[in-house]
C-alpha positions in Angstrom: 0.0 0.0 0.0 1.3 3.5 -0.9 2.5 5.2 2.2 3.8 8.6 1.0 3.1 11.7 -0.9 6.1 12.9 -2.9 6.4 16.7 -3.0 8.6 18.3 -5.7 9.7 21.7 -4.5 11.4 23.6 -7.3 12.9 26.8 -5.9 15.0 29.7 -7.1 18.4 28.3 -6.1 17.7 24.5 -5.6 15.3 21.7 -6.5 14.1 19.6 -3.6 12.0 16.5 -3.1 10.3 15.6 0.2 8.4 12.5 1.2 5.4 13.0 3.7 3.6 10.2 5.4 -0.1 10.1 6.3 0.4 12.2 9.4 2.0 14.9 7.4 5.4 14.1 8.9 8.5 14.6 6.9 10.1 11.2 6.1 13.0 12.1 3.9 14.4 15.1 1.9 16.9 15.5 -0.9 18.1 18.7 -2.4 20.3 19.8 -5.4 21.4 23.3 -6.2 21.8 24.6 -9.7 23.6 27.5 -11.4 22.4 31.1 -11.1 23.3 33.1 -14.2 23.7 36.9 -14.3 24.5 37.8 -17.9 24.0 41.5 -17.4 23.3 43.8 -14.4 19.8 43.1 -13.2 19.4 40.0 -15.3 18.8 36.6 -13.7 18.5 33.4 -15.8 18.4 29.6 -15.3 19.0 26.7 -17.6 15.6 25.0 -17.9 17.2 21.6 -18.5 19.3 22.0 -15.4 16.1 22.8 -13.4 14.6 19.5 -14.7 17.7 17.4 -14.1 18.2 18.7 -10.6 14.5 18.1 -9.8 14.7 14.5 -11.2 17.9 13.8 -9.2 16.2 15.0 -6.0 13.1 12.9 -6.6 15.2 9.8 -7.2 17.4 10.6 -4.3 14.7 11.0 -1.7 13.2 7.6 -2.6 16.6 6.0 -2.3 17.2 7.8 1.0 13.9 6.5 2.4 14.5 3.0 1.1 11.3 3.4 -0.9 10.1 2.8 -4.4 7.5 4.2 -6.7 5.1 1.6 -5.2 5.3 3.5 -1.9 4.2 6.8 -3.5 0.5 7.5 -3.5 0.7 10.7 -5.6 3.0 13.6 -6.5 2.5 17.3 -5.7 4.5 20.1 -7.3 5.3 23.5 -6.0 7.5 26.0 -7.8 9.2 29.3 -8.0 6.6 31.5 -9.6 6.7 34.0 -12.6 10.0 32.4 -13.9 9.2 31.9 -17.6 10.2 29.3 -20.2 9.3 28.9 -23.8 10.1 25.6 -25.6 9.5 23.9 -28.9 6.4 21.6 -28.7 7.9 19.0 -31.1 11.4 18.6 -29.6 10.7 19.9 -26.1 13.9 22.1 -26.3 13.8 25.5 -24.7 14.4 28.4 -27.2 16.0 30.6 -24.5 17.1 30.4 -20.9 14.5 30.6 -18.2 14.0 34.3 -17.2 13.8 34.3 -13.4 11.2 36.1 -11.4 13.9 38.4 -10.0 15.1 39.5 -13.4 14.6 43.1 -14.5 15.6 42.5 -18.2 12.1 43.2 -19.5 11.6 46.4 -17.5 11.8 48.5 -20.7 8.8 46.6 -22.1 6.8 47.5 -19.0 8.0 51.2 -19.2 6.8 51.4 -22.9 3.3 50.1 -21.9 3.2 52.6 -19.1 4.0 55.4 -21.6 1.1 54.2 -23.7 -1.2 54.6 -20.7 -1.9 50.8 -20.3 -1.0 50.4 -16.6 -4.4 50.9 -15.0 -6.3 48.7 -17.5 -3.8 45.9 -17.1 -4.0 46.1 -13.3 -7.8 46.2 -13.4 -7.9 43.0 -15.4 -5.0 41.0 -13.8 -4.9 42.4 -10.3 -1.1 43.0 -10.8 1.0 46.1 -11.1 2.7 46.6 -14.4 6.2 45.2 -13.6 8.8 43.0 -15.1 8.4 40.7 -12.1 5.5 39.0 -13.8 5.7 36.6 -16.8 4.1 38.5 -19.6 6.9 41.0 -20.3 9.4 38.1 -19.9 7.6 36.2 -22.7 7.6 39.4 -24.9 11.4 39.7 -24.3 12.1 36.1 -25.4 10.0 36.4 -28.5 11.7 39.6 -29.4 15.2 38.2 -28.6 15.0 34.9 -30.6 14.8 35.4 -34.4 11.5 34.0 -35.8 10.1 33.1 -32.4 7.0 35.4 -32.7 6.0 33.7 -36.0 6.6 30.3 -34.6 4.5 31.1 -31.6 1.7 32.3 -33.8 1.8 29.0 -35.7 1.5 27.0 -32.5 5.0 25.6 -32.6 6.0 26.9 -29.2 4.7 26.4 -25.7 5.0 28.7 -22.7 5.1 27.6 -19.1 6.0 28.8 -15.6 8.2 26.2 -13.9 5.2 24.0 -12.8 4.2 23.7 -16.4 7.8 22.9 -17.5 8.0 20.1 -14.9 4.6 18.7 -15.9 5.8 18.7 -19.5 9.0 16.9 -18.6 7.4 14.4 -16.2 4.7 13.5 -18.6 7.1 13.4 -21.6 5.1 16.1 -23.3 1.6 14.7 -22.7 0.5 17.5 -20.4 0.7 21.2 -21.1 -1.2 22.7 -18.1 -1.0 24.9 -15.1 -3.3 25.9 -12.2 -5.1 29.1 -11.5 -2.7 30.4 -8.8 0.4 30.2 -11.1 -1.7 31.5 -14.0 -2.7 34.5 -12.0 1.0 35.5 -11.8 1.6 35.8 -15.5 -0.3 39.1 -16.1 -2.3 37.2 -18.8 -5.0 35.9 -16.5 -8.3 37.8 -15.7 -8.7 37.7 -11.9 -12.5 38.3 -12.0 -13.3 35.9 -14.9 -10.8 33.3 -13.8 -9.3 32.6 -17.2 -6.9 33.8 -19.8 -7.7 37.3 -21.1 -7.5 38.2 -24.8 -7.0 41.9 -24.0 -4.0 41.1 -21.8 -2.5 38.9 -24.5 -3.1 41.7 -27.1 -1.3 44.2 -24.9 1.8 42.1 -25.0 1.2 40.8 -28.5 1.3 37.2 -27.3 -0.6 34.5 -29.2 -3.0 32.4 -27.1 -1.5 29.2 -28.7 1.4 29.6 -26.3 -0.7 29.1 -23.2 -1.2 26.0 -21.1 -4.6 24.6 -20.1 -6.0 25.8 -16.7 -6.8 23.1 -14.1 -7.7 23.2 -10.4 -4.8 23.3 -8.0 -5.9 20.0 -6.4 -6.9 17.5 -9.2 -5.7 15.6 -12.2 -2.5 16.7 -13.8 -1.8 13.4 -15.6 1.0 11.1 -14.6 4.8 11.0 -14.3 6.1 8.6 -16.9 7.3 5.3 -15.5 10.9 5.9 -16.8 11.6 8.6 -14.3 10.8 6.9 -10.9 10.1 3.3 -11.8 6.3 3.4 -12.2 3.7 5.8 -13.6 2.6 8.0 -10.7 -0.4 10.4 -10.6 0.4 14.1 -10.3 -2.5 15.5 -8.3 -1.5 18.9 -6.8 0.2 22.0 -8.2 0.7 25.4 -6.6 3.2 28.2 -6.7 5.5 28.2 -3.7 3.8 31.0 -1.8 0.3 29.7 -2.3 1.5 26.3 -1.3 3.0 27.7 1.9 -0.3 29.5 2.6 -2.1 26.2 2.2 0.5 24.3 4.2 0.2 26.7 7.0 -3.5 26.0 7.2 -4.5 29.6 6.3 -7.9 28.5 5.2 -10.0 31.4 6.7 -10.2 35.0 5.5 -7.6 37.0 7.4 -5.2 34.2 8.0 -1.7 35.3 7.0 1.8 33.8 6.6 5.3 35.1 5.7 7.8 32.9 3.9 11.4 34.0 4.3 13.4 32.7 1.4 15.5 34.3 -1.3 12.8 36.9 -1.2 10.1 37.5 1.4 6.5 36.8 0.6 3.5 37.7 2.8 0.1 36.4 1.8 -3.2 36.9 3.5 -6.3 34.8 2.7 -8.8 37.3 1.2 -11.8 34.8 0.8 -13.7 33.9 -2.3 -13.9 37.3 -3.9 -11.0 38.9 -5.8 -9.6 41.8 -3.6 -8.5 45.2 -4.9 -5.5 46.7 -3.3 -5.1 50.5 -3.2 -1.7 50.3 -1.4 0.6 48.5 -3.8 -0.2 44.8 -3.0 -0.9 42.1 -5.5 -4.3 40.5 -5.8 -3.8 36.8 -6.7 -5.5 33.5 -6.8 -4.6 31.4 -3.7 -5.9 28.0 -4.9 -8.8 26.0 -6.3 -9.4 23.0 -4.1 -12.6 21.0 -4.2 -15.4 23.6 -4.1 -13.1 26.3 -2.6 -11.8 29.0 -4.9 -9.7 31.3 -2.7 -8.0 34.6 -3.4 -5.2 36.3 -1.5 -3.5 39.7 -1.0 0.2 39.4 -1.4 3.3 41.6 -0.7 6.3 40.4 -2.6 9.7 41.5 -1.3 12.4 40.8 -3.8 15.4 40.5 -1.5 15.3 38.9 2.0 17.6 35.9 2.6 19.5 37.0 -0.5 20.8 39.9 1.6 22.3 37.5 4.0 23.9 35.6 1.1 25.3 38.9 -0.1 26.9 39.5 3.3 28.5 36.0 3.0 29.4 35.8 -0.7 29.7 39.4 -1.7 31.3 41.1 1.3 32.7 38.2 3.2 31.3 39.6 6.5 30.1 36.1 7.6 31.1 32.6 6.8 27.6 31.2 7.0 24.0 32.4 7.5 23.8 31.0 11.0 26.6 33.3 12.1 24.4 36.3 11.4 22.3 35.7 14.5 25.2 35.9 16.9 26.7 39.0 15.2 23.3 40.8 15.3 23.0 40.2 19.0 26.6 41.3 19.5 25.8 44.6 17.9 23.5 45.5 20.8 21.5 47.9 18.5 21.6 49.1 14.9 23.6 52.2 15.7 21.4 54.1 13.3 22.5 51.9 10.4 20.0 50.8 7.8 20.4 48.5 4.8 17.9 48.8 2.0 18.5 45.7 -0.1 17.1 47.0 -3.3 19.6 45.0 -5.4 17.1 44.3 -8.2 14.7 47.2 -7.4 11.9 47.3 -4.8 8.8 45.1 -4.9 5.7 45.7 -2.8 4.5 48.2 -2.0 6.9 50.5 -3.9 7.3 48.7 -7.2 10.3 50.8 -8.1 12.5 49.0 -10.7 15.0 51.9 -10.5 15.6 51.6 -6.8 19.1 50.2 -5.8 20.6 49.0 -2.6 21.6 51.6 0.0 23.6 51.4 3.2 22.9 54.6 5.2 23.7 56.0 8.6 27.2 54.6 8.7 30.0 56.4 10.5 33.6 55.7 11.2 32.5 53.7 14.2 30.1 51.5 12.3 31.0 47.8 13.0 30.7 44.6 11.0 28.1 43.4 13.5 25.9 46.5 12.9 25.9 46.0 9.1 24.9 42.3 9.6 22.2 43.4 12.0 21.0 46.0 9.5 20.6 43.2 6.9 18.5 41.1 9.2 16.4 44.1 10.4 15.8 45.0 6.7 13.9 41.7 6.2 11.6 42.5 9.1 11.1 46.2 8.1 10.1 45.1 4.6 7.6 42.7 6.1 6.1 45.4 8.2 5.7 47.5 5.0 3.4 44.8 3.7 1.5 44.2 6.9 0.7 48.0 7.0 -0.8 47.5 3.5 -2.9 44.6 4.8 -4.3 47.0 7.4 -5.0 49.7 4.7 -6.6 47.4 2.2 -8.5 45.0 4.4 -9.1 47.3 7.4 -7.4 44.9 9.7 -4.1 43.1 10.3 -3.8 39.4 11.0 -4.0 38.4 14.7 -0.8 36.4 14.3 1.8 36.1 11.5 2.6 32.5 10.7 6.1 32.1 9.4 8.3 29.6 7.5 11.3 29.4 5.3 15.0 29.1 6.0 15.5 32.4 7.8 12.9 31.3 10.4 15.7 29.4 12.2 17.1 32.8 13.2 15.6 33.6 16.6 16.9 37.1 16.6 15.1 37.8 13.3 11.9 36.2 14.5 11.8 38.2 17.7 12.7 41.5 15.9 9.9 40.7 13.4 7.4 40.3 16.3 8.7 43.5 17.9 8.6 45.7 14.8 5.1 44.4 13.9 3.6 44.5 17.4 2.2 41.1 16.6 2.9 37.5 17.7 4.9 35.5 15.2 4.2 31.7 15.0 6.9 29.3 13.8 5.7 25.8 13.2 7.8 22.8 14.4 8.3 21.7 10.7 9.3 24.6 8.4 8.8 22.7 5.2 5.3 24.0 4.8 5.7 24.9 1.1 6.3 21.3 0.2 3.6 20.2 2.7 1.1 22.5 1.0 1.8 20.8 -2.4 1.6 17.4 -0.8 -1.7 18.3 0.9 -3.2 19.5 -2.4 -2.2 16.2 -4.0 -3.3 14.1 -1.0 -6.7 15.7 -0.8 -7.3 15.1 -4.6 -6.5 11.4 -4.2 -8.2 10.6 -0.9 -4.8 10.2 0.9 -6.6 12.6 3.3 -10.4 12.6 3.1 -10.8 16.3 3.8 -9.1 19.3 5.4 -10.3 18.2 8.9 -8.6 14.8 8.6 -5.5 16.7 7.3 -5.6 19.0 10.3 -5.9 16.1 12.6 -3.0 14.3 11.0 -0.8 17.4 11.3 -1.7 17.9 15.0 -0.7 14.3 15.6 2.7 14.8 14.0 3.6 17.8 16.1 1.4 20.7 15.3 1.3 21.6 19.0 5.1 22.2 19.0 5.0 25.7 17.5 7.1 28.5 19.0 5.4 31.8 19.5 7.5 35.0 19.5 5.6 37.7 21.5 6.3 41.4 20.9 8.2 43.1 23.8 9.5 46.3 22.2 7.9 49.6 23.5 5.6 51.2 20.9 7.6 54.4 20.8 10.9 52.6 20.1 9.1 50.5 17.4 7.9 53.6 15.6 11.2 55.4 15.9 13.0 52.5 14.3 10.5 52.1 11.6 10.6 55.8 10.8 14.3 55.5 10.2 13.7 52.6 7.8 11.2 54.7 5.8 13.7 57.5 5.5 16.3 55.1 4.3 14.0 53.7 1.6 13.4 57.2 0.2 17.2 57.4 -0.4 17.3 54.2 -2.3 14.3 54.9 -4.6 14.6 56.0 -8.3 18.4 55.6 -8.2 19.3 53.9 -11.5 19.0 56.1 -14.5 20.1 53.9 -17.4 
């Protein structure tokens, strides 16, 4: 009898595979990093074939590690880095250009041209998204402009587009499935948030043929099967969600107002907005959360482009730390930030600013500024950017969440979690198992295939496997100090905005 759900978690810097049992407990995990390419300033690209090979290695590796075979796997769930865009030949399956990563700003000029034509408000009204190169549509336009003859081939139906979930489905099914789900689709800027489908007016704005697009399916449901060649037997693929929607589901944020923050390369706050598409007046994204059973849920989202990547920069770019874990001890050693603020706008600023011309700034430094204060400023920046988004939740929805549920690698840093609670003035809840993104994908697949009968049985299983072991960080900072620190952050952001002029 199949004992596990296999979650494929394809991220920005690595591909992972995780096995979960019927209690939602993590059984085994395998991970493989892959190359990050920066061909020009502000550009970020991946090799689509390397994404696939690293994901396949991880899937095979996790089965081997657990001493399991395909016969032990009930179903596969997929979660993926979102907005990253790939176009490939339908006949050969070969990509025509590297994957343009969600972080990349190389299509910013296309967005600027549309803004000059006065298209921004109409595009946002239809898609729920600000006109920004973060989303897939301008990336597709860039590829079709860059590759000779690609526009004509796309119009003839010879090419296929996919975000990374669609690319993995294509590879796993050996080309039999060209599909995505509504949450990933809603990140392309080609999806009508109200009508819940592809939008011809949005396609026309970017001059993209509909023939490129994948079929839309529920997040929890039938996505075909992984070919037997890959893992030893044909396995149903039954759940797909972008990484942040998967984390929202994995955190159990099923009710309107439930919110989570995932601290990864970037930082992503989502709040369940219920069954009606929300409209943000404060710079947040309106997005589909998931379609599961009879539940079609929307979310408000604030996407911060650089979070954990700032800590990587301290390590790899400046050599201030040897590993990420060292940052916590140094931050505590600093004793305070000494008036130093780091605005990590290395690839522009995301929500709520949406400033592609912003660049990183380190302000407030003096001759006495220490290494520890710079490291502390990088960690504090992650929390400040998160507060920016929570303030937008308050503005748009009229309330903030009662508690912020957190996950992602940086959650291991107790200094950051406590400072996050302090600067928000809200409790921060860290679950005992931080792999909630993969768990969300597994849950969507398991619910579609009766591995779990319903959400209640899923909740019961999670509680049994350690749901009561969460750690709560309560805010302790005096309100006056909180607001003084946050005011300093806001002044620092102003100095980073609209910096790049080329």
